[in-house]
MOPAC internal coordinates of N, CA, C and O (Angstrom, degrees):
PM7 1SCF
backbone

  N    0.0000 0     0.00 0     0.00 0    0    0    0
  C    1.4402 1     0.00 0     0.00 0    1    0    0
  C    1.5289 1   111.33 1     0.00 0    2    1    0
  O    1.2310 1   120.26 1  -156.77 1    3    2    1
  N    1.2912 1   117.12 1    23.23 1    3    2    1
  C    1.4376 1   120.95 1   179.55 1    5    3    2
  C    1.5235 1   112.41 1   -67.74 1    6    5    3
  O    1.2310 1   120.15 1   148.26 1    7    6    5
  N    1.3285 1   117.31 1   -31.74 1    7    6    5
  C    1.4443 1   120.04 1   179.71 1    9    7    6
  C    1.5218 1   112.21 1   -69.92 1   10    9    7
  O    1.2310 1   119.51 1   148.93 1   11   10    9
  N    1.3315 1   118.53 1   -31.07 1   11   10    9
  C    1.4479 1   121.22 1   178.12 1   13   11   10
  C    1.5133 1   111.87 1   -69.36 1   14   13   11
  O    1.2310 1   120.36 1   152.20 1   15   14   13
  N    1.3349 1   116.91 1   -27.80 1   15   14   13
  C    1.4632 1   120.28 1   179.60 1   17   15   14
  C    1.5347 1   111.31 1   -71.78 1   18   17   15
  O    1.2310 1   120.24 1   154.25 1   19   18   17
  N    1.3166 1   117.15 1   -25.75 1   19   18   17
  C    1.4608 1   120.80 1  -178.86 1   21   19   18
  C    1.5221 1   112.59 1   -81.80 1   22   21   19
  O    1.2310 1   120.21 1   157.70 1   23   22   21
  N    1.3223 1   117.21 1   -22.30 1   23   22   21
  C    1.4524 1   121.52 1  -178.51 1   25   23   22
  C    1.5380 1   108.26 1   -77.85 1   26   25   23
  O    1.2310 1   119.52 1   -48.33 1   27   26   25
  N    1.3379 1   118.52 1   131.67 1   27   26   25
  C    1.4671 1   119.28 1   176.95 1   29   27   26
  C    1.5023 1   111.76 1   -58.18 1   30   29   27
  O    1.2310 1   120.55 1   -35.15 1   31   30   29
  N    1.3256 1   116.55 1   144.85 1   31   30   29
  C    1.4627 1   122.14 1  -175.28 1   33   31   30
  C    1.5118 1   112.18 1   -57.14 1   34   33   31
  O    1.2310 1   119.70 1   142.31 1   35   34   33
  N    1.3426 1   118.18 1   -37.69 1   35   34   33
  C    1.4565 1   120.30 1  -175.40 1   37   35   34
  C    1.5184 1   112.76 1   -67.92 1   38   37   35
  O    1.2310 1   119.15 1   164.91 1   39   38   37
  N    1.3475 1   119.23 1   -15.09 1   39   38   37
  C    1.4503 1   120.84 1  -178.44 1   41   39   38
  C    1.5270 1   112.83 1  -103.28 1   42   41   39
  O    1.2310 1   119.28 1  -178.94 1   43   42   41
  N    1.3314 1   118.98 1     1.06 1   43   42   41
  C    1.4453 1   120.62 1   178.45 1   45   43   42
  C    1.5257 1   110.54 1   -67.68 1   46   45   43
  O    1.2310 1   120.26 1   143.89 1   47   46   45
  N    1.3295 1   117.11 1   -36.11 1   47   46   45
  C    1.4480 1   121.70 1   179.42 1   49   47   46
  C    1.5160 1   109.38 1  -143.10 1   50   49   47
  O    1.2310 1   120.36 1   -33.24 1   51   50   49
  N    1.2998 1   116.92 1   146.76 1   51   50   49
  C    1.4649 1   120.40 1   177.45 1   53   51   50
  C    1.5231 1   111.05 1   -75.66 1   54   53   51
  O    1.2310 1   120.27 1   149.78 1   55   54   53
  N    1.3104 1   117.09 1   -30.22 1   55   54   53
  C    1.4740 1   121.84 1  -177.49 1   57   55   54
  C    1.5198 1   109.26 1   -97.89 1   58   57   55
  O    1.2310 1   120.99 1   -54.21 1   59   58   57
  N    1.3328 1   115.70 1   125.79 1   59   58   57
  C    1.4671 1   120.78 1   178.98 1   61   59   58
  C    1.5209 1   109.90 1  -129.76 1   62   61   59
  O    1.2310 1   120.96 1   -27.48 1   63   62   61
  N    1.3201 1   115.77 1   152.52 1   63   62   61
  C    1.4631 1   120.80 1   178.27 1   65   63   62
  C    1.5239 1   109.06 1   -68.36 1   66   65   63
  O    1.2310 1   121.57 1   -21.90 1   67   66   65
  N    1.3260 1   114.60 1   158.10 1   67   66   65
  C    1.4575 1   120.63 1  -175.19 1   69   67   66
  C    1.5308 1   112.02 1   -59.42 1   70   69   67
  O    1.2310 1   119.97 1   139.79 1   71   70   69
  N    1.3351 1   117.66 1   -40.21 1   71   70   69
  C    1.4434 1   121.49 1  -179.54 1   73   71   70
  C    1.5186 1   111.22 1   -60.95 1   74   73   71
  O    1.2310 1   120.69 1   132.92 1   75   74   73
  N    1.3220 1   116.29 1   -47.08 1   75   74   73
  C    1.4585 1   122.12 1   179.55 1   77   75   74
  C    1.5182 1   112.19 1   -67.32 1   78   77   75
  O    1.2310 1   121.04 1   142.76 1   79   78   77
  N    1.3305 1   115.62 1   -37.24 1   79   78   77
  C    1.4554 1   120.39 1  -179.48 1   81   79   78
  C    1.5273 1   110.31 1   -67.85 1   82   81   79
  O    1.2310 1   119.96 1   142.07 1   83   82   81
  N    1.3268 1   117.68 1   -37.93 1   83   82   81
  C    1.4641 1   121.40 1   177.19 1   85   83   82
  C    1.5161 1   110.84 1   -59.87 1   86   85   83
  O    1.2310 1   120.61 1   138.84 1   87   86   85
  N    1.3149 1   116.44 1   -41.16 1   87   86   85
  C    1.4844 1   120.86 1   178.30 1   89   87   86
  C    1.5314 1   110.01 1   -66.05 1   90   89   87
  O    1.2310 1   120.37 1   140.39 1   91   90   89
  N    1.3200 1   116.89 1   -39.61 1   91   90   89
  C    1.4688 1   120.85 1  -178.33 1   93   91   90
  C    1.5136 1   112.12 1   -63.32 1   94   93   91
  O    1.2310 1   120.31 1   136.57 1   95   94   93
  N    1.3354 1   117.01 1   -43.43 1   95   94   93
  C    1.4694 1   120.15 1  -175.23 1   97   95   94
  C    1.5325 1   111.22 1   -90.45 1   98   97   95
  O    1.2310 1   119.86 1   176.85 1   99   98   97
  N    1.3087 1   117.88 1    -3.15 1   99   98   97
  C    1.4569 1   120.95 1   175.42 1  101   99   98
  C    1.5246 1   114.12 1    78.33 1  102  101   99
  O    1.2310 1   120.59 1  -140.68 1  103  102  101
  N    1.2973 1   116.48 1    39.32 1  103  102  101
  C    1.4661 1   120.81 1   177.49 1  105  103  102
  C    1.5384 1   108.62 1  -136.36 1  106  105  103
  O    1.2310 1   121.00 1     5.86 1  107  106  105
  N    1.3029 1   115.69 1  -174.14 1  107  106  105
  C    1.4552 1   118.61 1   179.45 1  109  107  106
  C    1.5355 1   110.23 1  -103.14 1  110  109  107
  O    1.2310 1   122.04 1   -18.45 1  111  110  109
  N    1.3175 1   113.69 1   161.55 1  111  110  109
  C    1.4761 1   119.03 1   177.37 1  113  111  110
  C    1.5238 1   109.91 1   -63.11 1  114  113  111
  O    1.2310 1   120.34 1   142.54 1  115  114  113
  N    1.3116 1   116.95 1   -37.46 1  115  114  113
  C    1.4674 1   121.92 1  -179.50 1  117  115  114
  C    1.5195 1   111.04 1   -64.46 1  118  117  115
  O    1.2310 1   120.47 1   141.37 1  119  118  117
  N    1.3359 1   116.71 1   -38.63 1  119  118  117
  C    1.4801 1   120.04 1   179.01 1  121  119  118
  C    1.5541 1   109.60 1   -65.49 1  122  121  119
  O    1.2310 1   120.50 1   139.38 1  123  122  121
  N    1.3263 1   116.65 1   -40.62 1  123  122  121
  C    1.4680 1   119.28 1   178.04 1  125  123  122
  C    1.5471 1   110.73 1   -63.77 1  126  125  123
  O    1.2310 1   120.85 1   140.26 1  127  126  125
  N    1.3231 1   115.97 1   -39.74 1  127  126  125
  C    1.4875 1   119.69 1   178.24 1  129  127  126
  C    1.5080 1   110.30 1   -60.81 1  130  129  127
  O    1.2310 1   120.43 1   135.00 1  131  130  129
  N    1.3100 1   116.78 1   -45.00 1  131  130  129
  C    1.4631 1   121.08 1   179.73 1  133  131  130
  C    1.5209 1   112.36 1   -62.79 1  134  133  131
  O    1.2310 1   120.22 1   137.73 1  135  134  133
  N    1.3324 1   117.18 1   -42.27 1  135  134  133
  C    1.4517 1   119.88 1   178.33 1  137  135  134
  C    1.5009 1   111.50 1   -67.54 1  138  137  135
  O    1.2310 1   120.28 1   146.14 1  139  138  137
  N    1.3127 1   117.08 1   -33.86 1  139  138  137
  C    1.4679 1   120.77 1   177.60 1  141  139  138
  C    1.5263 1   109.78 1   -67.40 1  142  141  139
  O    1.2310 1   119.83 1   135.17 1  143  142  141
  N    1.3187 1   117.94 1   -44.83 1  143  142  141
  C    1.4587 1   122.15 1  -177.22 1  145  143  142
  C    1.5308 1   111.61 1   -68.78 1  146  145  143
  O    1.2310 1   119.92 1   148.73 1  147  146  145
  N    1.3227 1   117.76 1   -31.27 1  147  146  145
  C    1.4600 1   121.14 1   178.54 1  149  147  146
  C    1.5341 1   112.07 1   -87.59 1  150  149  147
  O    1.2310 1   120.62 1  -173.30 1  151  150  149
  N    1.3275 1   116.42 1     6.70 1  151  150  149
  C    1.4867 1   123.68 1  -179.29 1  153  151  150
  C    1.5017 1   112.41 1    59.35 1  154  153  151
  O    1.2310 1   119.60 1  -149.63 1  155  154  153
  N    1.3151 1   118.37 1    30.37 1  155  154  153
  C    1.4627 1   120.62 1   174.56 1  157  155  154
  C    1.5207 1   108.00 1   -77.04 1  158  157  155
  O    1.2310 1   120.33 1   135.74 1  159  158  157
  N    1.3240 1   116.98 1   -44.26 1  159  158  157
  C    1.4634 1   121.87 1   173.41 1  161  159  158
  C    1.5089 1   107.70 1   -92.16 1  162  161  159
  O    1.2310 1   118.57 1   -62.26 1  163  162  161
  N    1.3124 1   120.34 1   117.74 1  163  162  161
  C    1.4698 1   121.13 1  -174.87 1  165  163  162
  C    1.5236 1   113.74 1   -70.27 1  166  165  163
  O    1.2310 1   120.95 1   -21.11 1  167  166  165
  N    1.3204 1   115.78 1   158.89 1  167  166  165
  C    1.4559 1   123.63 1  -175.34 1  169  167  166
  C    1.5208 1   112.35 1   -59.68 1  170  169  167
  O    1.2310 1   117.74 1   148.59 1  171  170  169
  N    1.2805 1   121.91 1   -31.41 1  171  170  169
  C    1.4497 1   123.47 1  -179.58 1  173  171  170
  C    1.5201 1   113.84 1   -67.91 1  174  173  171
  O    1.2310 1   120.93 1   157.01 1  175  174  173
  N    1.3261 1   115.83 1   -22.99 1  175  174  173
  C    1.4617 1   121.09 1   179.56 1  177  175  174
  C    1.5434 1   110.05 1   -78.17 1  178  177  175
  O    1.2310 1   120.29 1   146.67 1  179  178  177
  N    1.3109 1   117.05 1   -33.33 1  179  178  177
  C    1.4574 1   121.88 1   179.31 1  181  179  178
  C    1.5073 1   109.05 1  -125.66 1  182  181  179
  O    1.2310 1   121.13 1   -18.44 1  183  182  181
  N    1.3319 1   115.44 1   161.56 1  183  182  181
  C    1.4729 1   120.26 1   178.52 1  185  183  182
  C    1.5176 1   108.04 1  -152.90 1  186  185  183
  O    1.2310 1   120.84 1   -30.89 1  187  186  185
  N    1.3093 1   116.00 1   149.11 1  187  186  185
  C    1.4746 1   121.17 1   178.81 1  189  187  186
  C    1.5305 1   108.29 1  -100.98 1  190  189  187
  O    1.2310 1   121.22 1   -58.61 1  191  190  189
  N    1.3227 1   115.27 1   121.39 1  191  190  189
  C    1.4703 1   120.81 1  -179.91 1  193  191  190
  C    1.5223 1   106.52 1  -127.77 1  194  193  191
  O    1.2310 1   121.26 1   -59.59 1  195  194  193
  N    1.3228 1   115.20 1   120.41 1  195  194  193
  C    1.4927 1   122.18 1   179.99 1  197  195  194
  C    1.5367 1   111.14 1    53.16 1  198  197  195
  O    1.2310 1   120.38 1  -138.48 1  199  198  197
  N    1.3132 1   116.89 1    41.52 1  199  198  197
  C    1.4636 1   120.37 1   176.91 1  201  199  198
  C    1.5169 1   114.33 1    80.25 1  202  201  199
  O    1.2310 1   119.97 1   176.84 1  203  202  201
  N    1.3259 1   117.67 1    -3.16 1  203  202  201
  C    1.4668 1   121.40 1   179.66 1  205  203  202
  C    1.5375 1   108.89 1  -107.59 1  206  205  203
  O    1.2310 1   120.93 1   -34.64 1  207  206  205
  N    1.3282 1   115.82 1   145.36 1  207  206  205
  C    1.4504 1   121.36 1   178.97 1  209  207  206
  C    1.5152 1   108.62 1   -95.97 1  210  209  207
  O    1.2310 1   120.63 1   -50.80 1  211  210  209
  N    1.3548 1   116.40 1   129.20 1  211  210  209
  C    1.4424 1   122.52 1   177.33 1  213  211  210
  C    1.5241 1   109.27 1  -122.78 1  214  213  211
  O    1.2310 1   121.05 1   -34.42 1  215  214  213
  N    1.3194 1   115.60 1   145.58 1  215  214  213
  C    1.4589 1   121.77 1   179.37 1  217  215  214
  C    1.5253 1   108.47 1  -115.46 1  218  217  215
  O    1.2310 1   120.57 1   -34.45 1  219  218  217
  N    1.3182 1   116.52 1   145.55 1  219  218  217
  C    1.4478 1   123.34 1   174.00 1  221  219  218
  C    1.5183 1   107.66 1   -96.40 1  222  221  219
  O    1.2310 1   120.03 1   -60.39 1  223  222  221
  N    1.3172 1   117.56 1   119.61 1  223  222  221
  C    1.4622 1   121.55 1  -179.76 1  225  223  222
  C    1.5299 1   109.43 1   -63.55 1  226  225  223
  O    1.2310 1   120.60 1   135.09 1  227  226  225
  N    1.3074 1   116.47 1   -44.91 1  227  226  225
  C    1.4768 1   121.93 1  -177.01 1  229  227  226
  C    1.5489 1   109.32 1   -62.31 1  230  229  227
  O    1.2310 1   120.32 1   133.05 1  231  230  229
  N    1.3075 1   117.00 1   -46.95 1  231  230  229
  C    1.4847 1   119.08 1  -179.72 1  233  231  230
  C    1.5306 1   112.40 1   -69.37 1  234  233  231
  O    1.2310 1   120.79 1   146.31 1  235  234  233
  N    1.3287 1   116.10 1   -33.69 1  235  234  233
  C    1.4864 1   118.96 1   177.47 1  237  235  234
  C    1.5210 1   109.64 1   -63.93 1  238  237  235
  O    1.2310 1   120.36 1   134.62 1  239  238  237
  N    1.3397 1   116.91 1   -45.38 1  239  238  237
  C    1.4551 1   119.90 1  -179.95 1  241  239  238
  C    1.5185 1   112.06 1   -65.98 1  242  241  239
  O    1.2310 1   120.01 1   144.46 1  243  242  241
  N    1.3405 1   117.59 1   -35.54 1  243  242  241
  C    1.4636 1   120.45 1   177.16 1  245  243  242
  C    1.5295 1   110.64 1   -68.86 1  246  245  243
  O    1.2310 1   120.30 1   139.64 1  247  246  245
  N    1.3205 1   117.03 1   -40.36 1  247  246  245
  C    1.4637 1   121.16 1   177.37 1  249  247  246
  C    1.5179 1   110.46 1   -64.81 1  250  249  247
  O    1.2310 1   120.52 1   136.28 1  251  250  249
  N    1.3220 1   116.61 1   -43.72 1  251  250  249
  C    1.4604 1   120.75 1  -179.90 1  253  251  250
  C    1.5162 1   110.77 1   -63.65 1  254  253  251
  O    1.2310 1   120.09 1   139.81 1  255  254  253
  N    1.3315 1   117.43 1   -40.19 1  255  254  253
  C    1.4664 1   121.46 1   177.67 1  257  255  254
  C    1.5199 1   111.37 1   -64.61 1  258  257  255
  O    1.2310 1   119.87 1   146.55 1  259  258  257
  N    1.3508 1   117.85 1   -33.45 1  259  258  257
  C    1.4687 1   120.49 1   178.83 1  261  259  258
  C    1.5101 1   112.06 1   -67.84 1  262  261  259
  O    1.2310 1   120.19 1   156.06 1  263  262  261
  N    1.3425 1   117.24 1   -23.94 1  263  262  261
  C    1.4699 1   120.74 1   179.40 1  265  263  262
  C    1.5211 1   112.10 1   -82.04 1  266  265  263
  O    1.2310 1   120.79 1   163.19 1  267  266  265
  N    1.3284 1   116.10 1   -16.81 1  267  266  265
  C    1.4707 1   121.69 1  -176.02 1  269  267  266
  C    1.5027 1   110.33 1   -67.44 1  270  269  267
  O    1.2310 1   120.13 1   -55.19 1  271  270  269
  N    1.3159 1   117.36 1   124.81 1  271  270  269
  C    1.4478 1   123.15 1   178.94 1  273  271  270
  C    1.5267 1   108.87 1   -91.41 1  274  273  271
  O    1.2310 1   120.94 1   -70.33 1  275  274  273
  N    1.3108 1   115.81 1   109.67 1  275  274  273
  C    1.4639 1   121.45 1  -174.83 1  277  275  274
  C    1.5289 1   110.76 1  -109.96 1  278  277  275
  O    1.2310 1   120.02 1   -57.95 1  279  278  277
  N    1.3405 1   117.57 1   122.05 1  279  278  277
  C    1.4600 1   118.86 1   177.89 1  281  279  278
  C    1.5211 1   110.57 1   -66.08 1  282  281  279
  O    1.2310 1   119.49 1   -31.64 1  283  282  281
  N    1.3259 1   118.59 1   148.36 1  283  282  281
  C    1.4525 1   121.89 1  -175.88 1  285  283  282
  C    1.5233 1   114.05 1   -57.58 1  286  285  283
  O    1.2310 1   119.49 1   147.78 1  287  286  285
  N    1.3296 1   118.57 1   -32.22 1  287  286  285
  C    1.4551 1   119.30 1  -177.75 1  289  287  286
  C    1.5402 1   112.66 1   -69.47 1  290  289  287
  O    1.2310 1   120.28 1   162.70 1  291  290  289
  N    1.3398 1   117.07 1   -17.30 1  291  290  289
  C    1.4545 1   120.36 1   177.21 1  293  291  290
  C    1.5196 1   112.10 1   -96.60 1  294  293  291
  O    1.2310 1   120.06 1   173.11 1  295  294  293
  N    1.2987 1   117.48 1    -6.89 1  295  294  293
  C    1.4579 1   120.62 1  -179.92 1  297  295  294
  C    1.5282 1   109.37 1   -80.38 1  298  297  295
  O    1.2310 1   120.00 1   -55.03 1  299  298  297
  N    1.2953 1   117.60 1   124.97 1  299  298  297
  C    1.4537 1   121.92 1  -175.85 1  301  299  298
  C    1.5159 1   112.20 1   -71.22 1  302  301  299
  O    1.2310 1   119.37 1   164.17 1  303  302  301
  N    1.3276 1   118.81 1   -15.83 1  303  302  301
  C    1.4622 1   121.79 1  -178.12 1  305  303  302
  C    1.5085 1   112.76 1   -81.81 1  306  305  303
  O    1.2310 1   119.88 1   165.30 1  307  306  305
  N    1.3655 1   117.84 1   -14.70 1  307  306  305
  C    1.4622 1   120.98 1  -178.52 1  309  307  306
  C    1.5163 1   108.37 1   -78.89 1  310  309  307
  O    1.2310 1   120.64 1   -40.44 1  311  310  309
  N    1.3219 1   116.38 1   139.56 1  311  310  309
  C    1.4509 1   122.61 1   178.35 1  313  311  310
  C    1.5012 1   109.05 1   -64.58 1  314  313  311
  O    1.2310 1   119.69 1   -57.66 1  315  314  313
  N    1.3230 1   118.19 1   122.34 1  315  314  313
  C    1.4635 1   123.11 1  -176.99 1  317  315  314
  C    1.5365 1   111.31 1   -68.61 1  318  317  315
  O    1.2310 1   118.83 1   153.62 1  319  318  317
  N    1.3281 1   119.84 1   -26.38 1  319  318  317
  C    1.4546 1   121.22 1  -179.67 1  321  319  318
  C    1.5284 1   111.96 1   -70.13 1  322  321  319
  O    1.2310 1   119.75 1   166.02 1  323  322  321
  N    1.2909 1   118.08 1   -13.98 1  323  322  321
  C    1.4587 1   121.00 1   179.44 1  325  323  322
  C    1.4959 1   111.93 1   -73.18 1  326  325  323
  O    1.2310 1   119.99 1   163.79 1  327  326  325
  N    1.3393 1   117.63 1   -16.21 1  327  326  325
  C    1.4402 1   121.38 1  -178.76 1  329  327  326
  C    1.5298 1   110.40 1   -96.83 1  330  329  327
  O    1.2310 1   120.52 1   -99.40 1  331  330  329
  N    1.3065 1   116.61 1    80.60 1  331  330  329
  C    1.4525 1   121.87 1   176.95 1  333  331  330
  C    1.5229 1   108.67 1   -88.26 1  334  333  331
  O    1.2310 1   121.14 1   -17.98 1  335  334  333
  N    1.3303 1   115.42 1   162.02 1  335  334  333
  C    1.4611 1   117.82 1   179.08 1  337  335  334
  C    1.5275 1   107.73 1   -69.58 1  338  337  335
  O    1.2310 1   120.02 1   -25.30 1  339  338  337
  N    1.3414 1   117.57 1   154.70 1  339  338  337
  C    1.4759 1   120.24 1  -175.63 1  341  339  338
  C    1.5126 1   114.47 1   -60.54 1  342  341  339
  O    1.2310 1   119.25 1   152.02 1  343  342  341
  N    1.3095 1   119.03 1   -27.98 1  343  342  341
  C    1.4652 1   120.42 1  -177.44 1  345  343  342
  C    1.5169 1   113.68 1   -81.82 1  346  345  343
  O    1.2310 1   119.39 1   167.02 1  347  346  345
  N    1.2895 1   118.77 1   -12.98 1  347  346  345
  C    1.4624 1   121.57 1  -176.71 1  349  347  346
  C    1.5182 1   113.82 1   -86.22 1  350  349  347
  O    1.2310 1   120.14 1   167.01 1  351  350  349
  N    1.2736 1   117.33 1   -12.99 1  351  350  349
  C    1.4699 1   121.05 1  -174.16 1  353  351  350
  C    1.5181 1   109.55 1   -75.58 1  354  353  351
  O    1.2310 1   120.33 1   -47.80 1  355  354  353
  N    1.3344 1   116.98 1   132.20 1  355  354  353
  C    1.4388 1   121.22 1   179.11 1  357  355  354
  C    1.5268 1   111.43 1   -95.23 1  358  357  355
  O    1.2310 1   119.96 1   176.41 1  359  358  357
  N    1.2938 1   117.69 1    -3.59 1  359  358  357
  C    1.4777 1   121.75 1  -177.97 1  361  359  358
  C    1.5137 1   111.88 1   -76.25 1  362  361  359
  O    1.2310 1   121.82 1   -11.44 1  363  362  361
  N    1.3253 1   114.12 1   168.56 1  363  362  361
  C    1.4466 1   120.10 1   179.37 1  365  363  362
  C    1.5246 1   111.08 1   -72.24 1  366  365  363
  O    1.2310 1   120.78 1   -36.48 1  367  366  365
  N    1.2931 1   116.11 1   143.52 1  367  366  365
  C    1.4435 1   121.11 1   177.38 1  369  367  366
  C    1.5203 1   109.92 1  -100.74 1  370  369  367
  O    1.2310 1   120.00 1   -33.70 1  371  370  369
  N    1.3030 1   117.61 1   146.30 1  371  370  369
  C    1.4574 1   118.97 1   176.47 1  373  371  370
  C    1.5389 1   110.25 1   -68.32 1  374  373  371
  O    1.2310 1   121.35 1   -34.61 1  375  374  373
  N    1.3219 1   115.03 1   145.39 1  375  374  373
  C    1.4607 1   118.08 1   179.00 1  377  375  374
  C    1.5063 1   109.88 1   -70.53 1  378  377  375
  O    1.2310 1   120.23 1   -34.44 1  379  378  377
  N    1.3300 1   117.16 1   145.56 1  379  378  377
  C    1.4507 1   119.85 1  -179.24 1  381  379  378
  C    1.5193 1   111.23 1   -66.97 1  382  381  379
  O    1.2310 1   120.71 1   -37.59 1  383  382  381
  N    1.2704 1   116.25 1   142.41 1  383  382  381
  C    1.4714 1   122.37 1   178.74 1  385  383  382
  C    1.5237 1   107.04 1   -90.91 1  386  385  383
  O    1.2310 1   119.99 1   -58.13 1  387  386  385
  N    1.3589 1   117.63 1   121.87 1  387  386  385
  C    1.4641 1   118.46 1  -179.40 1  389  387  386
  C    1.5270 1   109.73 1   -67.16 1  390  389  387
  O    1.2310 1   122.30 1   -35.58 1  391  390  389
  N    1.3507 1   113.19 1   144.42 1  391  390  389
  C    1.4575 1   119.07 1   178.79 1  393  391  390
  C    1.5245 1   109.21 1   -73.85 1  394  393  391
  O    1.2310 1   121.18 1   -35.91 1  395  394  393
  N    1.3072 1   115.34 1   144.09 1  395  394  393
  C    1.4491 1   121.39 1   178.62 1  397  395  394
  C    1.5174 1   108.78 1   -77.54 1  398  397  395
  O    1.2310 1   121.21 1   -48.04 1  399  398  397
  N    1.3289 1   115.28 1   131.96 1  399  398  397
  C    1.4571 1   119.49 1   179.84 1  401  399  398
  C    1.5094 1   110.00 1   -81.04 1  402  401  399
  O    1.2310 1   121.14 1   -42.53 1  403  402  401
  N    1.3048 1   115.42 1   137.47 1  403  402  401
  C    1.4470 1   121.46 1   179.50 1  405  403  402
  C    1.5259 1   108.66 1   -78.86 1  406  405  403
  O    1.2310 1   121.19 1   -38.68 1  407  406  405
  N    1.3260 1   115.34 1   141.32 1  407  406  405
  C    1.4570 1   120.08 1   177.65 1  409  407  406
  C    1.5184 1   108.76 1   -72.45 1  410  409  407
  O    1.2310 1   120.97 1   -33.24 1  411  410  409
  N    1.3032 1   115.74 1   146.76 1  411  410  409
  C    1.4614 1   121.27 1   178.06 1  413  411  410
  C    1.5229 1   109.01 1   -69.68 1  414  413  411
  O    1.2310 1   121.16 1   -46.10 1  415  414  413
  N    1.2787 1   115.38 1   133.90 1  415  414  413
  C    1.4673 1   119.59 1   178.11 1  417  415  414
  C    1.5214 1   107.91 1   -88.05 1  418  417  415
  O    1.2310 1   120.93 1   -65.35 1  419  418  417
  N    1.3041 1   115.83 1   114.65 1  419  418  417
  C    1.4491 1   120.64 1  -179.05 1  421  419  418
  C    1.5220 1   111.28 1   -80.16 1  422  421  419
  O    1.2310 1   120.48 1   -37.15 1  423  422  421
  N    1.3212 1   116.69 1   142.85 1  423  422  421
  C    1.4760 1   118.64 1   179.31 1  425  423  422
  C    1.5243 1   109.69 1   -70.22 1  426  425  423
  O    1.2310 1   121.53 1   -34.03 1  427  426  425
  N    1.3108 1   114.68 1   145.97 1  427  426  425
  C    1.4685 1   120.11 1   178.06 1  429  427  426
  C    1.5143 1   110.30 1   -71.82 1  430  429  427
  O    1.2310 1   121.06 1   -38.06 1  431  430  429
  N    1.3128 1   115.57 1   141.94 1  431  430  429
  C    1.4645 1   121.07 1   178.96 1  433  431  430
  C    1.5019 1   108.09 1  -111.30 1  434  433  431
  O    1.2310 1   121.68 1   -52.00 1  435  434  433
  N    1.3382 1   114.40 1   128.00 1  435  434  433
  C    1.4547 1   119.70 1  -179.08 1  437  435  434
  C    1.5303 1   108.84 1  -110.25 1  438  437  435
  O    1.2310 1   120.44 1   -41.51 1  439  438  437
  N    1.3379 1   116.76 1   138.49 1  439  438  437
  C    1.4631 1   121.07 1   178.20 1  441  439  438
  C    1.5187 1   108.55 1  -100.30 1  442  441  439
  O    1.2310 1   121.01 1   -51.10 1  443  442  441
  N    1.3412 1   115.68 1   128.90 1  443  442  441
  C    1.4759 1   120.30 1   178.05 1  445  443  442
  C    1.5089 1   108.77 1   -89.90 1  446  445  443
  O    1.2310 1   120.54 1   -41.41 1  447  446  445
  N    1.2804 1   116.57 1   138.59 1  447  446  445
  C    1.4693 1   119.79 1   179.22 1  449  447  446
  C    1.4831 1   110.96 1  -118.19 1  450  449  447
  O    1.2310 1   120.10 1   180.00 1  451  450  449

C-alpha cells in the first residue's frame, strides 16, 4: 500500500464528508451548512447519505468553474483574428456620449436671529 500513501488524501475518493471538505476548501463546517441551506451550493454538489452530508470534489470544482466570469479575450474558444487593433477597423464607430455636467453645489446660507 505504498502507492496509496503517495497519493494526496483529497484524490483518494471524489466523495468526502462535510468536515473534511470544509478543511479542504478552507472554510468551516458551519459556513458550508449555511451555504447549503441558502441554496448557494446546489444539491448536486452535496448529498445526504444516512444522515451525513457528503460533497463531490469533482462536482464542486465544476460548479465553481461555472460561476467564474471569464472575459471573451481570455476564452481560448474565441477566434483570435477577431481581435484587430482599434485603428484597423473600417466599420463605423459609435459617436461619443457627452459626459453629464455636475450641478454646482451652492453653499448653505444661515440666518442669524
